Steps between C-alpha positions, in 0.01 A plus 500: 500500500647845409556777758201728494523867510308637797401868531298713732170426299561124486599436866163316536667209313656405833250229612674339805672237298873462550691761312821688453499865421827660359526871559744656239591801304640517147819683615571249773793283406457231761121492393616412139722222644210345679232533220622207278520262801147595608383445149662156480381400855141606419487283195626193720242562777130483410377507847635845595395811315778756426435867473711807434443859585683788360533737801525817297160444324313350802535711818179362661627133509853615590364709785270224617782251543750772630754436234811707558781313330534304173472226404250399772329167468181409701404146578131490557259248642132545554522866419770560760876561456672196654852618405666803362834486316697815418788478244595236265447131572666193364289243321555262801378771744193577283402135482544455876267796563263359244487167695408682816196637325397166380544352846292777663221439233449145625 
């Protein structure tokens, strides 16, 4: 499943299912490093929905989740943030955090 662009008007797509939200900006070099890994990981995991939010274009969502640094990745379960990661992650770290979401879903 591809990463879905989320914006202030489509935030209602968050339905409580396990998801990952990547907060990024086009000028952010670490964000650009994370993007291909998130795309690849999303296609390998059909049970977690991946979203991305451009912070410059979506102040409502950015403020709602108190995003101050980039990249920030939220791991969500049942509509709640269960983990927040700031900065780049390795593929291994990302997969471990994803497993935590899956475990909490059971």
